[in-house]
Structures are given as C-alpha cells and as structure tokens.
C-alpha positions as CSV (number, residue, x, y, z in Angstrom):
1,X,-49.9,-64.7,-48.0
2,X,-51.3,-63.1,-44.9
3,X,-50.5,-66.3,-42.8
4,X,-47.0,-66.3,-44.1
5,X,-46.6,-62.8,-43.1
6,X,-47.9,-63.6,-39.5
7,X,-45.5,-66.5,-39.2
8,X,-42.5,-64.3,-40.2
9,X,-43.6,-61.8,-37.9
10,X,-43.9,-64.3,-35.0
11,X,-40.5,-65.8,-35.8
12,X,-38.9,-62.5,-35.8
13,X,-40.3,-61.6,-32.5
14,X,-39.4,-65.0,-31.1
15,X,-35.8,-64.3,-32.5
16,X,-35.8,-60.9,-30.9
17,X,-36.7,-62.3,-27.6
18,X,-34.0,-64.9,-27.9
19,X,-31.5,-62.5,-28.6
20,X,-32.6,-60.3,-25.8
21,X,-32.5,-63.2,-23.4
22,X,-29.0,-64.1,-24.7
23,X,-27.8,-60.4,-24.1
24,X,-29.1,-60.6,-20.6
25,X,-27.5,-63.9,-19.9
26,X,-24.2,-62.7,-21.1
27,X,-24.4,-59.4,-19.2
28,X,-25.4,-61.5,-16.1
29,X,-22.2,-63.7,-16.5
30,X,-20.0,-60.4,-17.0
31,X,-21.4,-59.0,-13.8
32,X,-20.9,-62.2,-11.9
33,X,-17.2,-62.2,-12.9
34,X,-17.0,-58.6,-11.8
35,X,-18.4,-59.5,-8.4
36,X,-15.6,-62.0,-7.6
37,X,-12.9,-59.4,-7.4
38,X,-15.1,-56.8,-5.5
39,X,-15.2,-57.1,-1.6
40,X,-16.6,-53.6,-0.6
41,X,-20.5,-53.7,0.3
42,X,-21.1,-50.5,-1.5
43,X,-19.4,-51.4,-4.7
44,X,-21.1,-54.7,-4.7
45,X,-24.4,-52.9,-4.4
46,X,-23.5,-50.7,-7.1
47,X,-22.9,-53.6,-9.5
48,X,-26.1,-55.3,-8.5
49,X,-27.9,-52.1,-9.0
50,X,-26.7,-51.8,-12.6
51,X,-27.8,-55.2,-13.4
52,X,-31.5,-54.6,-12.0
53,X,-31.6,-51.4,-14.0
54,X,-30.5,-53.1,-17.3
55,X,-32.6,-56.2,-16.7
56,X,-35.8,-54.6,-15.8
57,X,-35.4,-51.6,-17.9
58,X,-35.9,-48.9,-15.5
59,X,-34.9,-45.4,-14.7
60,X,-34.9,-45.4,-11.0
61,X,-33.8,-48.0,-8.4
62,X,-32.3,-48.5,-5.0
63,X,-30.7,-51.2,-2.8
64,X,-31.6,-50.9,1.0
65,X,-29.8,-52.9,3.4
66,X,-30.9,-53.6,7.0
67,X,-28.9,-52.0,9.8
68,X,-28.9,-54.7,12.4
69,X,-28.2,-52.3,15.3
70,X,-31.0,-49.8,14.5
71,X,-33.4,-52.3,12.7
72,X,-33.8,-49.7,10.0
73,X,-33.4,-49.9,6.1
74,X,-30.7,-47.6,4.7
75,X,-29.9,-47.0,1.0
76,X,-26.6,-48.3,0.1
77,X,-26.8,-47.7,-3.8
78,X,-29.2,-45.8,-5.8
79,X,-30.0,-44.5,-9.2
80,X,-32.2,-41.4,-10.2
81,X,-33.0,-40.4,-6.4
82,X,-32.0,-37.2,-4.9
83,X,-28.9,-37.3,-2.7
84,X,-31.0,-35.5,0.1
85,X,-33.3,-38.5,0.1
86,X,-30.4,-41.0,0.0
87,X,-28.8,-39.5,2.9
88,X,-32.0,-39.0,5.1
89,X,-34.2,-41.9,4.4
90,X,-34.5,-44.4,7.3
91,X,-37.4,-47.0,7.1
92,X,-38.4,-49.4,10.0
93,X,-39.2,-52.9,9.6
94,X,-42.9,-53.2,8.7
95,X,-43.1,-49.3,7.8
96,X,-44.1,-48.5,4.0
97,X,-43.7,-51.0,1.1
98,X,-39.9,-51.6,1.6
99,X,-40.3,-52.1,5.3
100,X,-43.2,-54.7,4.8
101,X,-41.1,-56.4,2.3
102,X,-38.1,-56.6,4.7
103,X,-40.5,-57.8,7.4
104,X,-42.4,-60.5,5.5
105,X,-39.8,-61.7,3.0
106,X,-42.4,-61.4,0.2
107,X,-42.3,-59.0,-2.9
108,X,-44.8,-56.3,-3.4
109,X,-45.7,-55.1,-7.0
110,X,-47.9,-51.9,-7.1
111,X,-49.4,-50.8,-10.5
112,X,-50.4,-47.2,-9.4
113,X,-48.8,-45.6,-6.4
114,X,-51.3,-42.8,-6.2
115,X,-54.0,-45.5,-5.1
116,X,-51.6,-46.9,-2.6
117,X,-51.9,-45.3,1.0
118,X,-48.7,-46.8,2.6
119,X,-45.5,-44.6,2.8
120,X,-43.2,-44.7,-0.1
121,X,-39.9,-42.6,0.5
122,X,-39.8,-42.0,-3.5
123,X,-43.0,-39.9,-3.3
124,X,-41.0,-37.0,-2.4
125,X,-39.9,-36.9,-6.1
126,X,-42.1,-37.1,-9.0
127,X,-43.0,-40.5,-10.6
128,X,-42.7,-40.8,-14.4
129,X,-44.9,-44.0,-14.2
130,X,-47.0,-45.2,-11.4
131,X,-45.7,-48.7,-11.0
132,X,-43.4,-49.6,-8.2
133,X,-41.7,-53.1,-7.3
134,X,-39.9,-54.0,-4.1
135,X,-38.1,-57.4,-3.7
136,X,-36.6,-58.9,-0.6
137,X,-32.8,-59.8,-0.3
138,X,-33.0,-63.2,1.7
139,X,-30.0,-65.0,2.8
140,X,-30.7,-68.9,3.6
141,X,-28.5,-69.9,6.5
142,X,-30.0,-73.2,6.2
143,X,-33.1,-74.9,4.7
144,X,-35.2,-73.8,7.7
145,X,-33.4,-70.6,8.7
146,X,-33.6,-67.6,6.7
147,X,-32.5,-63.9,7.3
148,X,-33.7,-60.8,5.2
149,X,-30.8,-58.5,4.7
150,X,-32.4,-55.7,2.7
151,X,-34.6,-55.0,-0.4
152,X,-34.5,-54.0,-4.1
153,X,-36.6,-51.3,-5.1
154,X,-37.5,-50.4,-8.7
155,X,-39.7,-47.8,-10.5
156,X,-40.2,-45.9,-13.7
157,X,-39.9,-48.4,-16.5
158,X,-38.4,-46.9,-19.6
159,X,-41.4,-48.2,-21.8
160,X,-43.9,-46.6,-19.5
161,X,-45.5,-49.9,-18.6
162,X,-46.3,-51.3,-15.5
163,X,-44.3,-54.1,-13.8
164,X,-45.4,-57.7,-14.5
165,X,-44.6,-61.1,-12.9
166,X,-42.0,-61.5,-15.6
167,X,-40.2,-58.6,-13.9
168,X,-40.4,-60.3,-10.6
169,X,-38.9,-63.3,-11.9
170,X,-36.0,-61.3,-13.3
171,X,-35.3,-59.5,-10.0
172,X,-35.7,-62.8,-8.3
173,X,-32.6,-64.2,-10.2
174,X,-30.6,-60.9,-9.3
175,X,-31.6,-61.2,-5.7
176,X,-30.1,-64.5,-5.1
177,X,-26.9,-63.4,-6.7
178,X,-27.0,-60.0,-5.0
179,X,-27.6,-61.7,-1.4
180,X,-24.7,-64.1,-1.8
181,X,-22.3,-61.1,-3.2
182,X,-23.4,-58.8,-0.3
183,X,-23.0,-61.4,2.5
184,X,-19.6,-62.3,1.1
185,X,-18.5,-58.8,1.0
186,X,-19.6,-58.1,4.4
187,X,-17.7,-61.4,5.7
188,X,-14.7,-60.2,4.0
189,X,-14.9,-56.7,5.6
190,X,-15.3,-58.6,8.9
191,X,-12.2,-60.8,8.3
192,X,-10.2,-57.7,7.0
193,X,-11.1,-55.9,10.3
194,X,-10.2,-58.9,12.3
195,X,-6.8,-59.3,10.5
196,X,-6.0,-55.6,11.0
197,X,-7.0,-55.9,14.7
198,X,-4.8,-59.1,15.1
199,X,-1.9,-57.4,13.2
200,X,-2.1,-54.5,15.6
201,X,-2.5,-56.6,18.6
202,X,0.5,-58.6,17.6
203,X,2.4,-55.3,17.3
204,X,1.4,-54.4,20.7
205,X,2.5,-57.9,22.1
206,X,5.8,-57.7,20.3
207,X,6.6,-54.2,21.9
208,X,5.4,-55.6,25.1
209,X,7.8,-58.6,24.8
210,X,10.5,-56.1,23.9
211,X,9.8,-54.0,27.1
212,X,9.7,-57.1,29.1
213,X,13.2,-58.4,27.9
214,X,14.6,-54.9,28.7
215,X,13.0,-55.1,32.2
216,X,14.3,-58.6,32.9
217,X,17.7,-57.4,31.6
218,X,17.8,-54.3,33.8
219,X,16.8,-56.6,36.9
220,X,19.7,-58.8,36.2
221,X,21.7,-55.7,35.6
222,X,21.0,-54.5,39.1
223,X,21.7,-57.9,40.7
224,X,25.2,-57.9,39.1
225,X,26.0,-54.3,39.9
226,X,27.6,-55.4,43.2
227,X,29.8,-57.9,41.4
228,X,31.0,-55.3,38.7
229,X,31.9,-52.9,41.6
230,X,33.9,-55.5,43.3
231,X,35.5,-56.5,40.1
232,X,36.6,-52.8,39.4
233,X,37.5,-52.0,42.9
234,X,40.4,-54.7,43.2
235,X,42.2,-53.4,40.1
236,X,41.6,-49.8,41.3
237,X,43.2,-50.7,44.6
238,X,46.3,-52.2,42.7
239,X,46.5,-49.0,40.4
240,X,46.3,-46.6,43.3
241,X,49.2,-48.9,45.0
242,X,51.3,-48.8,42.0
243,X,50.8,-45.0,41.5
244,X,51.8,-44.4,45.1
245,X,55.0,-46.5,44.8
246,X,56.1,-44.7,41.5
247,X,55.7,-41.3,43.4
248,X,58.0,-42.6,46.0
249,X,60.5,-44.3,43.8
250,X,60.8,-41.7,41.0
251,X,64.7,-42.3,40.6
252,X,64.3,-46.1,40.3
253,X,63.6,-46.5,36.5
254,X,63.0,-50.4,36.8
255,X,60.5,-50.1,39.7
256,X,58.7,-47.1,37.6
257,X,58.2,-49.3,34.6
258,X,57.4,-52.3,36.6
259,X,54.6,-50.3,38.5
260,X,53.6,-48.7,35.0
261,X,53.1,-52.3,33.7
262,X,50.8,-53.3,36.7
263,X,48.6,-49.9,35.9
264,X,48.4,-50.9,32.4
265,X,47.3,-54.5,33.2
266,X,44.8,-53.5,35.6
267,X,43.3,-50.7,33.5
268,X,42.9,-53.3,30.6
269,X,41.1,-55.6,33.1
270,X,38.7,-52.7,34.0
271,X,38.2,-51.9,30.4
272,X,37.3,-55.4,29.7
273,X,34.7,-55.7,32.6
274,X,33.0,-52.3,31.6
275,X,32.8,-53.6,27.8
276,X,31.1,-56.8,29.1
277,X,28.7,-54.9,31.2
278,X,27.9,-52.3,28.4
279,X,27.3,-55.0,26.0
280,X,24.9,-56.8,28.3
281,X,23.1,-53.6,29.3
282,X,22.8,-52.0,25.9
283,X,19.3,-51.4,24.5
284,X,19.6,-51.6,20.7
285,X,18.0,-53.5,18.0
286,X,19.0,-57.3,17.9
287,X,22.4,-57.6,16.2
288,X,23.4,-61.0,15.3
289,X,26.9,-62.0,14.2
290,X,29.3,-65.0,14.3
291,X,30.4,-65.7,17.8
292,X,32.3,-68.3,19.8
293,X,30.0,-69.7,22.4
294,X,32.8,-70.8,24.7
295,X,34.0,-67.1,24.9
296,X,30.4,-65.7,25.4
297,X,30.0,-68.2,28.4
298,X,33.6,-67.0,29.8
299,X,32.9,-63.4,29.5
300,X,29.4,-64.0,31.2
301,X,31.1,-65.7,34.1
302,X,33.4,-62.7,34.4
303,X,30.7,-60.3,35.7
304,X,28.7,-62.9,37.4
305,X,31.8,-64.2,39.4
306,X,31.4,-61.9,42.6
307,X,27.6,-62.4,42.6
308,X,28.0,-66.0,42.9
309,X,30.5,-65.6,45.7
310,X,27.5,-64.4,47.8
311,X,26.1,-67.9,47.8
312,X,27.6,-70.4,50.4
313,X,30.1,-72.8,48.8
314,X,28.7,-72.5,45.2
315,X,31.3,-73.8,42.7
316,X,31.6,-73.6,39.1
317,X,33.0,-76.4,37.0
318,X,33.5,-76.0,33.2
319,X,34.0,-78.6,30.5
320,X,34.2,-76.9,27.1
321,X,34.4,-78.6,23.7
322,X,37.3,-76.5,22.2
323,X,36.3,-77.6,18.5
324,X,32.8,-75.9,18.3
325,X,31.8,-74.1,15.1
326,X,30.8,-70.4,15.5
327,X,27.2,-69.6,16.1
328,X,25.1,-66.7,14.6
329,X,23.7,-65.0,17.7
330,X,22.8,-61.6,19.3
331,X,25.7,-61.8,22.1
332,X,23.6,-59.5,24.5
333,X,20.3,-61.5,24.4
334,X,22.3,-64.9,24.7
335,X,24.1,-63.5,27.5
336,X,20.8,-62.6,29.3
337,X,19.7,-66.1,29.0
338,X,23.0,-67.4,30.5
339,X,23.0,-64.8,33.3
340,X,19.5,-66.0,34.4
341,X,20.2,-69.5,34.3
342,X,23.3,-69.2,36.3
343,X,21.5,-67.2,38.8
344,X,18.7,-69.6,39.0
345,X,21.2,-72.3,39.6
346,X,22.8,-70.4,42.5
347,X,19.6,-69.9,44.2
348,X,18.6,-73.4,44.1
349,X,21.6,-74.4,46.0
350,X,21.0,-72.5,49.3
351,X,23.5,-74.7,51.1
352,X,26.1,-74.8,48.7
353,X,26.9,-77.2,45.5
354,X,28.3,-77.3,42.0
355,X,27.1,-75.8,38.8
356,X,28.5,-77.7,35.9
357,X,28.6,-75.7,32.7
358,X,29.3,-77.7,29.6
359,X,29.4,-77.0,25.9
360,X,29.0,-79.7,23.2
361,X,28.0,-80.2,19.3
362,X,24.8,-82.3,19.2
363,X,23.1,-83.7,16.0
364,X,19.5,-84.4,16.0
365,X,17.8,-87.0,14.0
366,X,14.1,-87.6,14.1
367,X,14.3,-85.6,17.5
368,X,16.8,-88.3,18.8
369,X,20.2,-86.8,19.5
370,X,23.1,-88.6,18.1
371,X,26.8,-87.6,18.7
372,X,29.5,-87.5,16.3
373,X,27.3,-88.4,13.1
374,X,27.1,-85.9,10.3
375,X,23.4,-86.3,9.9
376,X,20.3,-84.4,11.0
377,X,20.2,-80.8,12.3
378,X,23.2,-79.5,14.4
379,X,23.2,-77.5,17.5
380,X,25.9,-76.0,19.8
381,X,24.5,-76.9,23.3
382,X,25.2,-75.3,26.5
383,X,24.2,-77.2,29.5
384,X,23.7,-75.7,33.1
385,X,23.6,-78.6,35.5
386,X,23.2,-78.0,39.2
387,X,23.2,-80.0,42.4
388,X,20.2,-78.1,43.8
389,X,17.0,-78.8,45.2
390,X,15.5,-79.5,41.6
391,X,12.0,-78.7,40.4
392,X,8.8,-80.4,41.5
393,X,7.1,-82.4,38.6
394,X,4.1,-80.5,38.9
395,X,6.1,-77.2,38.4
396,X,7.9,-78.6,35.2
397,X,4.9,-77.8,32.7
398,X,4.6,-74.4,33.9
399,X,8.3,-73.4,34.4
400,X,8.5,-71.5,31.1
401,X,5.2,-69.7,31.5
402,X,5.2,-65.8,32.1
403,X,5.0,-64.6,35.7
404,X,5.2,-68.6,37.1
405,X,7.8,-68.4,39.9
406,X,8.6,-70.8,42.7
407,X,10.6,-68.1,44.5
408,X,9.5,-66.3,47.6
409,X,7.8,-62.8,47.0
410,X,10.1,-60.2,46.1
411,X,12.7,-62.6,45.0
412,X,11.8,-63.0,41.1
413,X,9.6,-61.6,38.5
414,X,8.5,-64.9,37.0
415,X,9.8,-63.5,33.6
416,X,13.2,-64.8,33.4
417,X,12.8,-68.3,32.0
418,X,9.7,-67.0,29.9
419,X,11.8,-64.5,28.3
420,X,14.8,-66.7,27.9
421,X,12.4,-69.2,26.1
422,X,11.3,-66.5,23.7
423,X,15.0,-65.4,23.0
424,X,15.8,-68.9,22.1
425,X,12.8,-69.2,19.7
426,X,13.7,-66.0,18.1
427,X,17.2,-67.7,17.4
428,X,15.5,-70.7,16.0
429,X,17.0,-72.4,19.0
430,X,15.4,-74.2,22.1
431,X,15.7,-74.1,25.9
432,X,15.0,-77.4,27.5
433,X,14.9,-78.6,31.1
434,X,15.1,-81.9,32.9
435,X,14.8,-82.1,36.7
436,X,14.1,-84.5,39.6
437,X,13.0,-83.2,42.8
438,X,15.8,-83.1,45.2
439,X,18.2,-84.2,42.6
440,X,19.1,-80.8,40.8
441,X,18.2,-79.6,37.4
442,X,19.7,-79.4,33.9
443,X,18.8,-76.6,31.4
444,X,20.1,-76.9,27.9
445,X,20.5,-74.0,25.6
446,X,20.3,-75.3,22.0
447,X,21.7,-72.9,19.3
448,X,21.5,-73.9,15.6
449,X,24.8,-74.0,13.8
C-alpha cells in the first residue's frame, strides 16, 4: 500500500510539473506573438520582463541595456525597484555584478548577497531573499562575432528559495528571444527615424525645387520685359495718335468712329499681351486644365517676339498639326519650358539661323515611335529645331543636370533645362534632345494625351 501511495504521489508530482511546463510554454508563445506587433524598445523590454518574472517566479527584476555612447548599463524596464534607483543607476562595464556579466558575457548566480563584496545596486533596497541572478543578453552577429547588449537581473524568489541552474536555463531561453526582439525594435526605431528624416529632406528638396522654378521663371520674365515694353509701346502710340485725331476732327463722325475702332483694337492687343505676361509670371499652385498646345505655343511667341528680334537674322518657321487633341497641362509651367527652349535656340545662332517649331501627334510602341497607328501611348510633341552651333557630344549627357551650362559666365544659371526636365516629369511627359556639333539641335517636348 505504501509503495502504491508513493507511486501515485510521484505521478501526481510529474503531472504537476508537466502542467506547469505546458503553462509556461503557452505563456511563452503568447508573449512571442505579442512581440511581433511591438516596435518600441521600452515596450519590448516590459513584455520580456513580465516573462522573466513569471517563468522564474520572482518579486523583483530588471532589464538593463548598454548605452554605446557612454559605455554604461541603464535600466530600461523594472519591477519592484524604487524609481529613484531606476532613474539614477548607471553601471560601467566590469563594475559590480551586472557590469561583470555585461563584460564577460557569462551569467552570475549568487546564493547570498550579504557575503558578496561587489557592488549591487539593489543593496540600496531591502532584499527579501539573499539570492541574485544576472544573465547576459548576447546578440550573435555571426558564428564568430557576438555583441552583448545588456543584462537581465532577478532576485527575491516568491518561494524564498535560492536560484538554481534550472532558473538559469529558463532565463537563457528568454534571453535569446529578448535579444532578438530588442535588436529588432532598435532597428525599427532607426528605420523609422531614417524614414522621417528622408521625408523631411524630400519636403525640403521639393520646396527648393519650387523656389528654383520660380527663380528661373523670374529670370525669364526679366529677359522678356524689353519685349513686353516694345509690344505695349506700339499700340500705345497708335492709341495716342487716334486720340489726337479725334480731338482735331470732332465734327466728322465717321472719322471719330474709325479712330475709336483703332483705339479699341489696340487696347484689346495690350490686354492680350498683359494677360499672357501675368499668366506666365503668376506664382500659384500648379493648375492643370485642358489646353490647345498650338495656342499655347502661339501665345508664348507673342511675348518672345521682340526678344528674338535682338538676335541677328533669327527667323521662326512654324508647322502645326491642326488636328491635335487637347492636353491636360499647367499652362504657365509649359510656357516656361517653351520660353527656355526658344531663348536657348536663339542664343545658339549668334550669326542668324532658323528655329523650326513643329507640333505633331506621336504614338510609341515598345519605345519606338509610330505615326498614324492607334497603338501604344500617345503624346502631343512640340519640336524645337534650330540651325545653330549644336551641342558637343561630351555635353549631351550633362545637359539636364542642375547648374550645368555651356554659356559664358553671367549669361545663364544652368537651371533652365534641369527645371524644364522636372516640369515635364511632373506632367508624366518627357524632354528629349538630339544634336550634332555644328549641325544644330532638336529638343522635343512630349506631353501625354
């Protein structure tokens, strides 16, 4: 009978141990599942600490991580430790129990802290039991290279017993998971910071790009001011002459009406010129709407006409496709591209020449253009072909880079083509160039239909 009772007691104890292990495994997996959705280091440490406290059954514990800058251990999560200690304690590598564990990477188990002379920060608070356990958090970068990132400390077992090798094994299983989770959270924090920095820098770059576009537009506006002044001066002269004739011939109604008609027509011309200038110079958010590209080119030529007359024998020849579909564009930005290309073409023909401006509809199939076929992606293309000096082969690859210019100092910012390229990119279009030195250049503005 005694043997039977002993067997039953033995089986009962075994069953209890199995049930206890099953509960620990179940808890372990629940914590693992929770860690997959936590990315802050302190929250990760808190979850790991709860696991340690439950698995080794202690009242007090802490997780200390190594600060790489100061080379000191700091408490990131704790239970049962006064906050004044948590905030103030700093342990150098090799100092005290935790410092030694962090330096050597080997755990230390103390049965009686009163007999231990080394510094233990918890001595400032009363120990319920005398046993203390410190275990390293080791991150394996490779088989041969390991990095100690901190330690797990535990004391005051609820049973009042001392720690054993069994407790070391339990914390060992936790430490591997803890190290991976902490490293992942630190990597996530770095990645998140890098993302935010990149986002902020992208915002700065975007604002700088907008400022550069505005600067280049104002530069073009200054270049065109003489042209606009001339375009306005001519109709104003006609208006003044007509007004004088009206004052001299008050009695002749037919003459008065004729001169009034001249005044009305010239005022309309001035209004048109000023409208084009204001549309070009306005500083506003990009506003895209359907436009006739032929009309946009014609309007651009109105206020570049006199500017082009300053160049010796530069002629404009146009060949427009009258059946083009309308395109969805920001008129001011596209005019900025056209003004830049027209000015560049004129400057490339110092001894005179011809600028051919052509509009067409092109469809691209596998990057090869096909005309007149309803296949592939369609573009309205505005071609600017000059008979100037052309572009050197070595300069072609740099032509769209910011601040690159072949002009003499003071004649250009080196931003015009770069900004024009960006404007076309923002319109989901393209700006292409072909050239042979001494044979002129061809710039193509491709706008998707």
